[in-house]
Wavefront OBJ file of the C-alpha trace (Angstrom):
o trace
v 0.000 0.000 0.000
v 1.239 3.440 -0.854
v 1.468 6.267 1.558
v -0.849 9.220 1.043
v 0.670 12.647 1.271
v -1.128 15.882 1.958
v -0.524 17.127 -1.576
v -1.910 13.883 -3.023
v -5.001 14.112 -0.859
v -5.543 17.749 -1.824
v -5.161 16.828 -5.499
v -7.751 14.049 -5.233
v -10.185 16.347 -3.411
v -9.657 19.078 -6.012
v -10.321 16.649 -8.877
v -13.482 15.395 -7.154
v -14.688 18.983 -6.719
v -14.008 19.749 -10.389
v -15.974 16.681 -11.487
v -18.915 17.639 -9.278
v -18.895 21.230 -10.521
v -18.734 20.143 -14.153
v -21.641 17.750 -13.687
v -23.866 20.243 -11.820
v -25.015 22.337 -14.836
v -26.039 19.169 -16.707
v -28.532 18.092 -14.044
v -32.090 19.252 -14.613
v -34.352 19.763 -11.643
v -37.863 18.379 -11.680
v -40.815 20.420 -10.506
v -41.177 20.384 -6.732
v -44.365 18.808 -5.451
v -45.562 19.240 -1.875
v -48.516 17.909 0.030
v -50.266 18.323 3.356
v -52.072 15.727 5.435
v -53.852 15.609 8.778
v -54.342 12.560 10.956
v -55.624 12.049 14.490
v -53.065 9.913 16.371
v -54.704 10.133 19.802
v -55.037 6.634 21.302
v -58.404 5.506 22.663
v -59.109 6.121 26.361
v -57.563 3.395 28.529
v -55.032 2.327 25.884
v -51.722 1.153 27.390
v -48.948 3.423 26.170
v -45.451 1.937 26.066
v -42.173 3.727 26.631
v -42.698 4.864 30.214
v -41.095 3.625 33.461
v -44.424 2.400 34.767
v -47.740 1.502 33.180
v -49.434 4.594 31.857
v -52.923 4.677 30.393
v -54.115 7.266 27.944
v -56.665 9.747 29.284
l 1 2 3 4 5 6 7 8 9 10 11 12 13 14 15 16 17 18 19 20 21 22 23 24 25 26 27 28 29 30 31 32 33 34 35 36 37 38 39 40 41 42 43 44 45 46 47 48 49 50 51 52 53 54 55 56 57 58 59
């Protein structure tokens, strides 16, 4: 295995940055789609809720 030097590492990082920057203008963005939803997540009364030190029932 070869030994990496700081200048070699900087060169590799610079080449990677150049490749990313050259590729960036060629990428076309799609239209952004967003949505909204509502949901009631309240458990029924008396439901055992986990994740607590002791048993805890919903109220």
